[in-house]
MARZA-96474 format. One record per residue (C-alpha): residue in one letter; z, y, x. Coordinates in Angstrom, 3 decimals, decimal comma, padded with zeros to 6 digits. Example, Ala and Ser with C-alpha at 12.3 -4.5 7.8 and 13.67 -1.06 7.14 Angstrom:
# residues 2
<r code="A" c3="007,800" c2="-004,500" c1="012,300"/>
<r code="S" c3="007,140" c2="-001,060" c1="013,670"/>
END
This chain:
# residues 420
<r code="M" c3="015,259" c2="-044,535" c1="071,783"/>
<r code="E" c3="012,178" c2="-046,651" c1="071,651"/>
<r code="C" c3="010,306" c2="-044,581" c1="069,230"/>
<r code="S" c3="011,358" c2="-041,348" c1="071,341"/>
<r code="L" c3="009,709" c2="-042,718" c1="074,566"/>
<r code="H" c3="006,608" c2="-043,795" c1="072,721"/>
<r code="C" c3="006,063" c2="-040,453" c1="070,905"/>
<r code="Q" c3="006,697" c2="-038,635" c1="074,114"/>
<r code="R" c3="003,904" c2="-040,421" c1="075,821"/>
<r code="S" c3="001,561" c2="-040,115" c1="072,952"/>
<r code="G" c3="002,580" c2="-036,331" c1="071,992"/>
<r code="F" c3="004,773" c2="-037,415" c1="068,815"/>
<r code="I" c3="008,266" c2="-036,282" c1="068,709"/>
<r code="M" c3="008,850" c2="-034,948" c1="065,563"/>
<r code="N" c3="010,799" c2="-031,842" c1="066,498"/>
<r code="D" c3="008,401" c2="-030,935" c1="069,080"/>
<r code="F" c3="006,169" c2="-029,358" c1="066,684"/>
<r code="H" c3="006,965" c2="-026,721" c1="063,784"/>
<r code="T" c3="006,391" c2="-027,962" c1="060,122"/>
<r code="L" c3="006,097" c2="-025,763" c1="056,986"/>
<r code="D" c3="009,697" c2="-025,915" c1="056,521"/>
<r code="D" c3="010,344" c2="-023,687" c1="059,619"/>
<r code="F" c3="008,378" c2="-020,686" c1="057,931"/>
<r code="D" c3="009,041" c2="-018,235" c1="055,449"/>
<r code="L" c3="005,591" c2="-018,129" c1="053,525"/>
<r code="R" c3="006,074" c2="-015,343" c1="051,191"/>
<r code="D" c3="003,235" c2="-012,862" c1="051,334"/>
<r code="K" c3="001,965" c2="-014,855" c1="054,482"/>
<r code="T" c3="-001,640" c2="-015,374" c1="055,209"/>
<r code="V" c3="-002,060" c2="-019,017" c1="056,437"/>
<r code="I" c3="-005,112" c2="-020,398" c1="057,889"/>
<r code="L" c3="-005,163" c2="-024,101" c1="057,022"/>
<r code="R" c3="-007,472" c2="-026,640" c1="058,725"/>
<r code="V" c3="-007,818" c2="-029,734" c1="056,479"/>
<r code="D" c3="-010,184" c2="-032,581" c1="056,743"/>
<r code="I" c3="-011,832" c2="-033,157" c1="053,443"/>
<r code="N" c3="-015,057" c2="-034,636" c1="054,944"/>
<r code="C" c3="-016,100" c2="-037,209" c1="051,980"/>
<r code="P" c3="-018,446" c2="-040,094" c1="051,684"/>
<r code="L" c3="-021,705" c2="-038,659" c1="050,127"/>
<r code="D" c3="-024,601" c2="-040,141" c1="047,850"/>
<r code="Q" c3="-027,212" c2="-040,130" c1="050,425"/>
<r code="E" c3="-030,139" c2="-039,256" c1="047,537"/>
<r code="S" c3="-028,108" c2="-036,824" c1="045,198"/>
<r code="L" c3="-025,607" c2="-035,453" c1="048,037"/>
<r code="E" c3="-022,808" c2="-035,814" c1="045,542"/>
<r code="I" c3="-019,133" c2="-036,400" c1="046,585"/>
<r code="K" c3="-018,756" c2="-040,281" c1="046,105"/>
<r code="D" c3="-015,000" c2="-040,252" c1="046,776"/>
<r code="D" c3="-012,689" c2="-037,397" c1="046,872"/>
<r code="N" c3="-009,711" c2="-038,875" c1="048,003"/>
<r code="R" c3="-009,148" c2="-036,597" c1="051,023"/>
<r code="I" c3="-009,486" c2="-033,678" c1="048,700"/>
<r code="Q" c3="-006,759" c2="-034,973" c1="046,697"/>
<r code="Q" c3="-004,337" c2="-035,609" c1="049,897"/>
<r code="S" c3="-004,961" c2="-031,983" c1="050,833"/>
<r code="L" c3="-003,491" c2="-030,747" c1="047,876"/>
<r code="V" c3="000,234" c2="-031,315" c1="048,794"/>
<r code="T" c3="000,200" c2="-028,810" c1="051,677"/>
<r code="I" c3="-002,088" c2="-026,215" c1="049,693"/>
<r code="K" c3="000,148" c2="-026,149" c1="046,869"/>
<r code="D" c3="003,416" c2="-026,078" c1="049,085"/>
<r code="I" c3="002,018" c2="-022,835" c1="050,914"/>
<r code="A" c3="000,653" c2="-021,200" c1="047,667"/>
<r code="E" c3="003,598" c2="-022,060" c1="045,398"/>
<r code="A" c3="005,819" c2="-020,398" c1="048,360"/>
<r code="G" c3="003,738" c2="-017,162" c1="048,039"/>
<r code="G" c3="001,418" c2="-017,867" c1="050,829"/>
<r code="K" c3="-002,260" c2="-016,975" c1="050,811"/>
<r code="V" c3="-004,316" c2="-019,827" c1="051,867"/>
<r code="V" c3="-007,551" c2="-019,880" c1="053,796"/>
<r code="I" c3="-008,915" c2="-023,091" c1="054,034"/>
<r code="L" c3="-011,348" c2="-024,566" c1="057,116"/>
<r code="A" c3="-012,918" c2="-027,665" c1="056,643"/>
<r code="H" c3="-016,418" c2="-029,553" c1="057,568"/>
<r code="Q" c3="-018,582" c2="-031,712" c1="056,089"/>
<r code="G" c3="-020,899" c2="-034,051" c1="058,303"/>
<r code="R" c3="-022,436" c2="-032,933" c1="061,373"/>
<r code="K" c3="-024,889" c2="-030,134" c1="061,972"/>
<r code="G" c3="-028,596" c2="-031,898" c1="061,813"/>
<r code="E" c3="-027,518" c2="-034,632" c1="060,104"/>
<r code="W" c3="-028,101" c2="-035,530" c1="056,415"/>
<r code="D" c3="-024,529" c2="-035,351" c1="055,199"/>
<r code="F" c3="-023,944" c2="-031,883" c1="056,439"/>
<r code="I" c3="-023,860" c2="-029,808" c1="053,346"/>
<r code="S" c3="-021,985" c2="-026,529" c1="051,955"/>
<r code="M" c3="-018,501" c2="-026,938" c1="051,056"/>
<r code="K" c3="-019,085" c2="-025,579" c1="047,666"/>
<r code="A" c3="-018,980" c2="-029,058" c1="046,077"/>
<r code="H" c3="-015,589" c2="-029,843" c1="047,549"/>
<r code="C" c3="-014,389" c2="-026,558" c1="046,656"/>
<r code="D" c3="-015,114" c2="-027,311" c1="043,044"/>
<r code="R" c3="-013,560" c2="-030,671" c1="043,366"/>
<r code="M" c3="-010,500" c2="-029,013" c1="044,561"/>
<r code="S" c3="-009,766" c2="-026,724" c1="041,714"/>
<r code="N" c3="-010,549" c2="-029,437" c1="039,319"/>
<r code="H" c3="-007,762" c2="-031,560" c1="040,887"/>
<r code="Y" c3="-005,611" c2="-028,216" c1="041,778"/>
<r code="G" c3="-005,833" c2="-027,057" c1="038,230"/>
<r code="L" c3="-006,165" c2="-023,300" c1="039,398"/>
<r code="P" c3="-009,441" c2="-021,676" c1="040,938"/>
<r code="V" c3="-010,001" c2="-022,235" c1="044,668"/>
<r code="R" c3="-012,697" c2="-019,467" c1="045,506"/>
<r code="Y" c3="-015,547" c2="-020,588" c1="047,924"/>
<r code="V" c3="-016,543" c2="-017,921" c1="050,368"/>
<r code="D" c3="-020,136" c2="-018,455" c1="052,181"/>
<r code="D" c3="-019,054" c2="-017,189" c1="055,199"/>
<r code="I" c3="-016,856" c2="-017,843" c1="058,067"/>
<r code="S" c3="-016,084" c2="-015,186" c1="060,676"/>
<r code="G" c3="-018,206" c2="-012,675" c1="059,316"/>
<r code="E" c3="-017,540" c2="-009,508" c1="057,418"/>
<r code="N" c3="-017,732" c2="-011,299" c1="053,939"/>
<r code="A" c3="-015,012" c2="-013,585" c1="055,056"/>
<r code="K" c3="-012,701" c2="-010,882" c1="056,545"/>
<r code="I" c3="-012,922" c2="-008,847" c1="053,374"/>
<r code="A" c3="-012,228" c2="-012,046" c1="051,307"/>
<r code="I" c3="-009,147" c2="-012,671" c1="053,401"/>
<r code="T" c3="-007,902" c2="-009,031" c1="053,350"/>
<r code="D" c3="-008,029" c2="-008,894" c1="049,372"/>
<r code="M" c3="-006,049" c2="-011,927" c1="048,911"/>
<r code="V" c3="-003,065" c2="-011,596" c1="046,992"/>
<r code="P" c3="000,004" c2="-014,261" c1="047,088"/>
<r code="G" c3="-000,572" c2="-017,791" c1="045,633"/>
<r code="E" c3="-004,192" c2="-017,329" c1="046,280"/>
<r code="V" c3="-006,476" c2="-020,241" c1="047,703"/>
<r code="I" c3="-010,041" c2="-019,706" c1="049,385"/>
<r code="M" c3="-012,286" c2="-021,790" c1="051,274"/>
<r code="L" c3="-014,687" c2="-020,661" c1="053,685"/>
<r code="R" c3="-018,104" c2="-022,166" c1="054,756"/>
<r code="N" c3="-018,434" c2="-025,345" c1="056,582"/>
<r code="I" c3="-016,993" c2="-024,731" c1="059,853"/>
<r code="R" c3="-019,382" c2="-027,085" c1="061,681"/>
<r code="D" c3="-022,001" c2="-024,404" c1="060,985"/>
<r code="L" c3="-020,576" c2="-023,138" c1="064,324"/>
<r code="D" c3="-022,250" c2="-024,476" c1="067,097"/>
<r code="Y" c3="-019,444" c2="-024,294" c1="069,416"/>
<r code="E" c3="-016,901" c2="-025,796" c1="067,077"/>
<r code="R" c3="-017,599" c2="-029,274" c1="068,043"/>
<r code="K" c3="-017,670" c2="-028,417" c1="071,728"/>
<r code="N" c3="-014,670" c2="-030,061" c1="073,729"/>
<r code="R" c3="-012,779" c2="-027,315" c1="075,197"/>
<r code="S" c3="-009,397" c2="-026,432" c1="075,948"/>
<r code="P" c3="-007,134" c2="-024,257" c1="073,428"/>
<r code="E" c3="-007,261" c2="-021,298" c1="075,778"/>
<r code="E" c3="-010,964" c2="-021,276" c1="075,822"/>
<r code="H" c3="-011,447" c2="-021,760" c1="072,235"/>
<r code="A" c3="-008,858" c2="-018,996" c1="071,681"/>
<r code="I" c3="-011,465" c2="-016,348" c1="072,929"/>
<r code="S" c3="-014,382" c2="-017,533" c1="070,422"/>
<r code="E" c3="-015,645" c2="-015,388" c1="067,518"/>
<r code="L" c3="-013,834" c2="-017,736" c1="065,017"/>
<r code="V" c3="-010,527" c2="-017,115" c1="066,269"/>
<r code="T" c3="-010,791" c2="-013,568" c1="067,344"/>
<r code="A" c3="-012,156" c2="-012,650" c1="064,102"/>
<r code="L" c3="-009,796" c2="-014,496" c1="061,676"/>
<r code="G" c3="-006,622" c2="-014,927" c1="063,891"/>
<r code="P" c3="-005,607" c2="-010,982" c1="063,811"/>
<r code="L" c3="-005,899" c2="-011,276" c1="059,559"/>
<r code="A" c3="-003,291" c2="-014,404" c1="059,640"/>
<r code="D" c3="000,268" c2="-014,668" c1="060,090"/>
<r code="L" c3="000,227" c2="-018,613" c1="060,382"/>
<r code="Y" c3="-001,843" c2="-021,404" c1="061,442"/>
<r code="V" c3="-001,518" c2="-024,707" c1="059,862"/>
<r code="C" c3="-003,097" c2="-028,128" c1="060,901"/>
<r code="D" c3="-003,282" c2="-030,844" c1="058,377"/>
<r code="A" c3="-006,566" c2="-032,636" c1="059,920"/>
<r code="F" c3="-004,876" c2="-035,681" c1="061,061"/>
<r code="A" c3="-008,237" c2="-037,484" c1="060,954"/>
<r code="T" c3="-009,738" c2="-034,843" c1="063,469"/>
<r code="A" c3="-006,692" c2="-034,536" c1="065,607"/>
<r code="H" c3="-008,429" c2="-036,575" c1="068,580"/>
<r code="R" c3="-010,685" c2="-033,760" c1="069,180"/>
<r code="S" c3="-010,055" c2="-030,442" c1="071,025"/>
<r code="Q" c3="-012,557" c2="-028,291" c1="068,581"/>
<r code="C" c3="-011,940" c2="-024,753" c1="068,119"/>
<r code="S" c3="-010,764" c2="-024,844" c1="064,561"/>
<r code="M" c3="-008,352" c2="-027,566" c1="065,648"/>
<r code="V" c3="-006,794" c2="-026,040" c1="068,562"/>
<r code="G" c3="-007,897" c2="-022,381" c1="069,202"/>
<r code="F" c3="-005,569" c2="-020,603" c1="066,659"/>
<r code="T" c3="-002,379" c2="-022,228" c1="068,228"/>
<r code="I" c3="-002,749" c2="-019,998" c1="071,361"/>
<r code="N" c3="-002,191" c2="-016,732" c1="069,489"/>
<r code="L" c3="-000,682" c2="-017,522" c1="066,045"/>
<r code="P" c3="002,590" c2="-019,438" c1="065,280"/>
<r code="S" c3="001,445" c2="-022,883" c1="064,094"/>
<r code="A" c3="002,707" c2="-025,890" c1="062,235"/>
<r code="A" c3="001,861" c2="-029,360" c1="060,958"/>
<r code="G" c3="000,966" c2="-029,637" c1="057,378"/>
<r code="R" c3="002,610" c2="-032,190" c1="055,096"/>
<r code="L" c3="-000,223" c2="-034,866" c1="055,358"/>
<r code="L" c3="-000,319" c2="-034,720" c1="059,164"/>
<r code="R" c3="003,469" c2="-035,053" c1="059,377"/>
<r code="Q" c3="003,259" c2="-038,136" c1="057,037"/>
<r code="E" c3="000,576" c2="-039,636" c1="058,854"/>
<r code="V" c3="002,689" c2="-039,496" c1="062,238"/>
<r code="E" c3="005,762" c2="-040,772" c1="060,685"/>
<r code="A" c3="003,966" c2="-043,854" c1="059,271"/>
<r code="L" c3="002,111" c2="-044,661" c1="062,250"/>
<r code="S" c3="005,078" c2="-044,332" c1="064,171"/>
<r code="Q" c3="006,374" c2="-047,188" c1="062,188"/>
<r code="L" c3="003,217" c2="-049,233" c1="062,629"/>
<r code="I" c3="003,090" c2="-049,075" c1="066,360"/>
<r code="V" c3="006,595" c2="-048,118" c1="067,634"/>
<r code="R" c3="009,227" c2="-049,869" c1="065,596"/>
<r code="P" c3="007,265" c2="-052,562" c1="063,441"/>
<r code="E" c3="008,775" c2="-055,438" c1="061,398"/>
<r code="R" c3="007,682" c2="-058,543" c1="063,341"/>
<r code="P" c3="005,471" c2="-060,336" c1="063,364"/>
<r code="T" c3="002,678" c2="-058,058" c1="063,178"/>
<r code="L" c3="-001,052" c2="-058,549" c1="062,080"/>
<r code="F" c3="-003,971" c2="-056,374" c1="062,835"/>
<r code="I" c3="-007,100" c2="-057,020" c1="060,789"/>
<r code="F" c3="-010,140" c2="-055,194" c1="062,005"/>
<r code="G" c3="-013,403" c2="-055,066" c1="060,572"/>
<r code="G" c3="-016,397" c2="-052,714" c1="059,828"/>
<r code="T" c3="-019,303" c2="-051,909" c1="062,010"/>
<r code="K" c3="-017,964" c2="-050,388" c1="065,033"/>
<r code="F" c3="-016,601" c2="-053,562" c1="066,819"/>
<r code="G" c3="-016,957" c2="-052,083" c1="070,229"/>
<r code="D" c3="-013,633" c2="-050,051" c1="068,990"/>
<r code="A" c3="-012,297" c2="-053,181" c1="067,823"/>
<r code="I" c3="-012,582" c2="-054,808" c1="071,251"/>
<r code="D" c3="-010,632" c2="-052,217" c1="072,882"/>
<r code="T" c3="-007,916" c2="-051,624" c1="070,366"/>
<r code="T" c3="-007,453" c2="-055,539" c1="070,457"/>
<r code="W" c3="-007,178" c2="-055,706" c1="074,083"/>
<r code="T" c3="-004,581" c2="-052,974" c1="074,251"/>
<r code="L" c3="-002,544" c2="-054,209" c1="071,487"/>
<r code="L" c3="-002,266" c2="-057,869" c1="072,740"/>
<r code="K" c3="-001,720" c2="-057,058" c1="076,171"/>
<r code="Q" c3="000,953" c2="-054,357" c1="075,351"/>
<r code="G" c3="002,563" c2="-056,830" c1="072,870"/>
<r code="K" c3="002,196" c2="-054,774" c1="069,907"/>
<r code="A" c3="000,125" c2="-057,412" c1="067,851"/>
<r code="D" c3="001,083" c2="-060,604" c1="067,458"/>
<r code="K" c3="-001,963" c2="-061,920" c1="065,605"/>
<r code="V" c3="-005,278" c2="-059,946" c1="064,883"/>
<r code="A" c3="-007,738" c2="-061,084" c1="062,603"/>
<r code="L" c3="-011,626" c2="-059,911" c1="063,325"/>
<r code="V" c3="-013,755" c2="-059,711" c1="060,296"/>
<r code="G" c3="-016,856" c2="-057,792" c1="059,606"/>
<r code="L" c3="-019,483" c2="-057,211" c1="062,468"/>
<r code="A" c3="-016,499" c2="-057,456" c1="064,695"/>
<r code="G" c3="-015,726" c2="-061,091" c1="063,441"/>
<r code="M" c3="-019,324" c2="-061,652" c1="063,968"/>
<r code="A" c3="-019,586" c2="-060,390" c1="067,688"/>
<r code="F" c3="-016,502" c2="-062,346" c1="068,480"/>
<r code="L" c3="-018,232" c2="-065,597" c1="067,242"/>
<r code="M" c3="-021,181" c2="-064,648" c1="069,276"/>
<r code="A" c3="-018,859" c2="-064,365" c1="072,156"/>
<r code="S" c3="-017,509" c2="-067,706" c1="071,512"/>
<r code="G" c3="-020,878" c2="-069,347" c1="071,827"/>
<r code="I" c3="-022,187" c2="-069,424" c1="068,068"/>
<r code="E" c3="-025,665" c2="-068,364" c1="067,612"/>
<r code="L" c3="-025,602" c2="-066,095" c1="064,820"/>
<r code="G" c3="-029,478" c2="-065,768" c1="063,643"/>
<r code="K" c3="-032,034" c2="-063,008" c1="064,076"/>
<r code="Q" c3="-030,784" c2="-060,912" c1="060,940"/>
<r code="N" c3="-026,904" c2="-060,970" c1="062,378"/>
<r code="L" c3="-028,061" c2="-060,155" c1="065,530"/>
<r code="A" c3="-030,105" c2="-057,207" c1="064,362"/>
<r code="A" c3="-026,891" c2="-055,975" c1="062,512"/>
<r code="L" c3="-025,137" c2="-056,125" c1="065,844"/>
<r code="H" c3="-027,658" c2="-054,488" c1="067,928"/>
<r code="K" c3="-026,281" c2="-050,648" c1="067,934"/>
<r code="E" c3="-022,613" c2="-051,614" c1="069,187"/>
<r code="L" c3="-023,729" c2="-054,901" c1="071,358"/>
<r code="T" c3="-023,659" c2="-054,479" c1="074,951"/>
<r code="P" c3="-023,225" c2="-057,212" c1="077,815"/>
<r code="E" c3="-020,049" c2="-054,960" c1="078,765"/>
<r code="N" c3="-018,208" c2="-055,271" c1="075,210"/>
<r code="L" c3="-019,598" c2="-059,084" c1="075,078"/>
<r code="D" c3="-017,972" c2="-059,929" c1="078,253"/>
<r code="E" c3="-014,678" c2="-058,090" c1="077,264"/>
<r code="A" c3="-014,738" c2="-060,144" c1="073,869"/>
<r code="R" c3="-015,552" c2="-063,468" c1="075,944"/>
<r code="E" c3="-012,365" c2="-062,323" c1="078,044"/>
<r code="L" c3="-010,096" c2="-062,031" c1="074,985"/>
<r code="M" c3="-011,369" c2="-065,300" c1="073,847"/>
<r code="R" c3="-010,158" c2="-066,905" c1="076,833"/>
<r code="T" c3="-006,943" c2="-065,333" c1="077,464"/>
<r code="K" c3="-005,554" c2="-064,646" c1="073,899"/>
<r code="K" c3="-007,420" c2="-066,996" c1="071,812"/>
<r code="E" c3="-004,055" c2="-068,162" c1="070,215"/>
<r code="N" c3="-003,422" c2="-064,644" c1="069,011"/>
<r code="I" c3="-006,964" c2="-064,194" c1="067,336"/>
<r code="I" c3="-008,043" c2="-065,055" c1="064,022"/>
<r code="L" c3="-011,855" c2="-065,492" c1="063,510"/>
<r code="P" c3="-013,896" c2="-066,404" c1="060,779"/>
<r code="V" c3="-014,367" c2="-070,084" c1="059,951"/>
<r code="D" c3="-016,888" c2="-069,468" c1="057,407"/>
<r code="V" c3="-019,369" c2="-066,743" c1="056,262"/>
<r code="A" c3="-020,963" c2="-065,450" c1="052,826"/>
<r code="L" c3="-024,902" c2="-065,032" c1="053,117"/>
<r code="N" c3="-026,946" c2="-062,989" c1="051,023"/>
<r code="V" c3="-029,642" c2="-065,649" c1="049,992"/>
<r code="D" c3="-032,233" c2="-063,627" c1="047,922"/>
<r code="G" c3="-029,259" c2="-061,597" c1="046,429"/>
<r code="E" c3="-026,846" c2="-064,183" c1="045,836"/>
<r code="R" c3="-023,499" c2="-065,033" c1="047,636"/>
<r code="V" c3="-024,039" c2="-068,445" c1="049,435"/>
<r code="E" c3="-021,077" c2="-069,618" c1="051,631"/>
<r code="I" c3="-021,499" c2="-071,775" c1="055,042"/>
<r code="A" c3="-019,227" c2="-072,825" c1="057,767"/>
<r code="V" c3="-020,027" c2="-070,841" c1="060,947"/>
<r code="D" c3="-020,758" c2="-073,960" c1="062,839"/>
<r code="E" c3="-023,832" c2="-074,178" c1="060,515"/>
<r code="L" c3="-025,253" c2="-070,873" c1="061,931"/>
<r code="P" c3="-027,531" c2="-069,737" c1="063,186"/>
<r code="T" c3="-029,375" c2="-069,063" c1="059,896"/>
<r code="E" c3="-032,470" c2="-067,130" c1="058,595"/>
<r code="Y" c3="-030,259" c2="-065,134" c1="056,054"/>
<r code="Q" c3="-027,609" c2="-062,070" c1="057,031"/>
<r code="S" c3="-024,070" c2="-062,689" c1="056,680"/>
<r code="L" c3="-022,497" c2="-059,952" c1="054,515"/>
<r code="D" c3="-019,003" c2="-061,162" c1="054,078"/>
<r code="I" c3="-016,314" c2="-063,475" c1="055,130"/>
<r code="G" c3="-016,037" c2="-066,773" c1="053,456"/>
<r code="S" c3="-013,280" c2="-068,329" c1="050,995"/>
<r code="R" c3="-011,913" c2="-070,519" c1="054,041"/>
<r code="T" c3="-011,541" c2="-067,452" c1="056,158"/>
<r code="V" c3="-009,774" c2="-065,403" c1="053,428"/>
<r code="D" c3="-007,326" c2="-068,241" c1="052,810"/>
<r code="A" c3="-006,561" c2="-068,312" c1="056,610"/>
<r code="I" c3="-005,831" c2="-064,533" c1="056,925"/>
<r code="V" c3="-003,780" c2="-064,011" c1="053,724"/>
<r code="T" c3="-001,584" c2="-066,801" c1="055,313"/>
<r code="A" c3="-001,310" c2="-064,622" c1="058,220"/>
<r code="I" c3="-000,501" c2="-061,905" c1="055,906"/>
<r code="D" c3="002,306" c2="-063,761" c1="053,929"/>
<r code="E" c3="003,985" c2="-064,592" c1="057,131"/>
<r code="A" c3="003,728" c2="-060,939" c1="058,709"/>
<r code="G" c3="006,344" c2="-058,124" c1="058,587"/>
<r code="T" c3="003,790" c2="-055,430" c1="059,281"/>
<r code="V" c3="000,061" c2="-055,583" c1="058,373"/>
<r code="F" c3="-002,561" c2="-053,052" c1="059,273"/>
<r code="M" c3="-006,256" c2="-053,482" c1="058,110"/>
<r code="S" c3="-009,019" c2="-050,938" c1="059,447"/>
<r code="G" c3="-012,508" c2="-051,782" c1="058,354"/>
<r code="P" c3="-013,905" c2="-053,814" c1="055,540"/>
<r code="A" c3="-014,314" c2="-057,488" c1="055,798"/>
<r code="G" c3="-018,067" c2="-057,241" c1="054,798"/>
<r code="M" c3="-020,460" c2="-054,981" c1="052,572"/>
<r code="Y" c3="-017,908" c2="-054,497" c1="049,844"/>
<r code="E" c3="-020,137" c2="-051,868" c1="048,193"/>
<r code="R" c3="-022,670" c2="-054,830" c1="047,350"/>
<r code="P" c3="-021,765" c2="-056,838" c1="044,173"/>
<r code="G" c3="-020,649" c2="-060,448" c1="045,153"/>
<r code="F" c3="-019,849" c2="-059,466" c1="048,650"/>
<r code="E" c3="-016,906" c2="-057,558" c1="047,979"/>
<r code="L" c3="-014,807" c2="-060,725" c1="047,769"/>
<r code="G" c3="-013,077" c2="-060,808" c1="051,235"/>
<r code="T" c3="-012,226" c2="-057,168" c1="051,449"/>
<r code="R" c3="-010,783" c2="-057,329" c1="047,610"/>
<r code="L" c3="-008,900" c2="-060,276" c1="048,396"/>
<r code="L" c3="-007,477" c2="-059,187" c1="051,996"/>
<r code="L" c3="-006,299" c2="-055,949" c1="050,215"/>
<r code="E" c3="-004,881" c2="-057,565" c1="047,200"/>
<r code="S" c3="-002,734" c2="-060,073" c1="049,751"/>
<r code="M" c3="-001,475" c2="-056,692" c1="051,550"/>
<r code="A" c3="-000,552" c2="-055,037" c1="048,241"/>
<r code="N" c3="001,258" c2="-058,276" c1="047,039"/>
<r code="A" c3="002,897" c2="-058,581" c1="050,609"/>
<r code="D" c3="006,590" c2="-057,882" c1="051,301"/>
<r code="A" c3="005,527" c2="-056,478" c1="054,461"/>
<r code="F" c3="005,105" c2="-052,679" c1="055,709"/>
<r code="T" c3="001,476" c2="-052,394" c1="055,133"/>
<r code="V" c3="-000,934" c2="-049,629" c1="056,176"/>
<r code="V" c3="-004,732" c2="-049,414" c1="055,501"/>
<r code="G" c3="-006,632" c2="-047,142" c1="057,917"/>
<r code="G" c3="-010,239" c2="-045,791" c1="058,248"/>
<r code="G" c3="-012,372" c2="-043,828" c1="055,783"/>
<r code="H" c3="-014,286" c2="-046,773" c1="054,467"/>
<r code="T" c3="-011,277" c2="-048,988" c1="054,084"/>
<r code="A" c3="-009,323" c2="-046,209" c1="052,234"/>
<r code="N" c3="-012,166" c2="-045,876" c1="050,096"/>
<r code="A" c3="-012,062" c2="-049,666" c1="049,192"/>
<r code="V" c3="-008,450" c2="-049,806" c1="048,604"/>
<r code="T" c3="-008,800" c2="-046,981" c1="046,229"/>
<r code="G" c3="-011,536" c2="-048,140" c1="044,454"/>
<r code="F" c3="-009,914" c2="-051,361" c1="043,876"/>
<r code="G" c3="-007,089" c2="-049,486" c1="042,454"/>
<r code="L" c3="-004,522" c2="-050,491" c1="045,089"/>
<r code="A" c3="-003,738" c2="-047,581" c1="047,115"/>
<r code="D" c3="-000,294" c2="-047,180" c1="045,560"/>
<r code="K" c3="000,748" c2="-050,591" c1="046,136"/>
<r code="M" c3="000,181" c2="-050,103" c1="050,213"/>
<r code="S" c3="003,178" c2="-048,670" c1="052,348"/>
<r code="Y" c3="000,503" c2="-046,093" c1="053,543"/>
<r code="V" c3="-003,272" c2="-045,475" c1="053,692"/>
<r code="S" c3="-004,686" c2="-043,184" c1="056,427"/>
<r code="T" c3="-008,063" c2="-041,948" c1="055,953"/>
<r code="A" c3="-008,171" c2="-041,440" c1="059,667"/>
<r code="G" c3="-010,290" c2="-043,214" c1="061,951"/>
<r code="G" c3="-010,797" c2="-042,122" c1="065,714"/>
<r code="A" c3="-007,514" c2="-040,383" c1="065,720"/>
<r code="L" c3="-005,692" c2="-043,489" c1="064,200"/>
<r code="E" c3="-007,367" c2="-045,502" c1="067,205"/>
<r code="A" c3="-006,186" c2="-043,178" c1="069,521"/>
<r code="F" c3="-002,713" c2="-043,201" c1="068,214"/>
<r code="I" c3="-002,686" c2="-046,887" c1="068,437"/>
<r code="L" c3="-003,912" c2="-047,028" c1="072,054"/>
<r code="G" c3="-001,121" c2="-044,416" c1="072,929"/>
<r code="E" c3="-003,396" c2="-041,624" c1="073,746"/>
<r code="T" c3="-002,777" c2="-037,849" c1="073,349"/>
<r code="L" c3="-004,096" c2="-036,050" c1="070,452"/>
<r code="P" c3="-005,342" c2="-032,710" c1="071,407"/>
<r code="A" c3="-004,716" c2="-031,064" c1="067,952"/>
<r code="I" c3="-000,725" c2="-032,132" c1="068,071"/>
<r code="D" c3="-000,318" c2="-031,761" c1="071,794"/>
<r code="A" c3="-001,515" c2="-027,822" c1="070,614"/>
<r code="L" c3="001,260" c2="-027,505" c1="068,224"/>
<r code="K" c3="003,840" c2="-028,933" c1="070,823"/>
<r code="R" c3="002,797" c2="-026,388" c1="073,064"/>
<r code="N" c3="002,694" c2="-023,822" c1="070,510"/>
<r code="K" c3="006,379" c2="-024,301" c1="069,688"/>
<r code="K" c3="007,421" c2="-024,467" c1="073,419"/>
<r code="R" c3="005,984" c2="-021,189" c1="074,216"/>
<r code="E" c3="008,638" c2="-019,343" c1="071,723"/>
END
């Protein structure tokens, strides 16, 4: 009953939306929205980690092997930013992992795309151009408004079914996420359903005690999420590392030094600093903060206690005593969630905190979930992904789920089923 009530508030009753199992896919044209937005090398623009591409294959294979025709819509980056590139490289990677050709079509809703879709045969898979090449794609509009867009009116009549498998983008009411659900039968893909089931176990019916570890650079989000989890009693302990940990140290009255303050600058506001102070005042016993940090001293790792701050050097990781404290909490927990690395794990010598926390989770008896793109990349890079209960690549959608918010894409799937 507890699960049903929470899921209903958040739009997550499993039977409230269709899945692939509800449809005969033979000879059906399926528009499939996936999230294969990958980290790129900023100089070469080559894909650094294709974990999201690999995860998308389960749904693609199930549709194609059932005799469906798969039309993939996906994005990479945002228009005007350095990582906004063609989907051709993603298509090539997908072909390599799939073992069968995935054809790239350098068009979205024009004649070339229409012809490519019309000429498809059962089992064929094509990928269209970066969906964010359309200026209206990222606009926050209702499904009804998006349903009259050029994308939906051009491709919708050519398709029999719309499948959403992009959980990482499910918190956005964007055209390719919600527009097709107005006029086409619609379903959740395998990955989206799996995400919902795993995260429901994390939030709705967790084994106690629960430990949430928040790191990374977006500590403003960590403050809001920590507030909600502790206030609603969903978290027994919250460990704050990375820049989130540094922000809370500052809120506790510790001077950080110029370089650390500069690293906090983008996210630091008087409002979230006040929120962090209030959290430390009212929920201090539930919060684990760094007791030591690892400094970058001329390229070398040097650990100091936090009461030795401020320093002229920048902190790039948590220290060994902090790792020990959090590992103890992991060992005592029934459910552990980690989002955001403990430090700059990409730099040799400063991956220690992130790696040791993830190793402890991998060896724990608890239900363990890793979330967020950077953390998912780290756990995969350390070879620990298979040892976790679940690894989610979602960031904003994951946060929205934890906060109990409605996800527009899943809400659209629910309403699609109700209209039958």
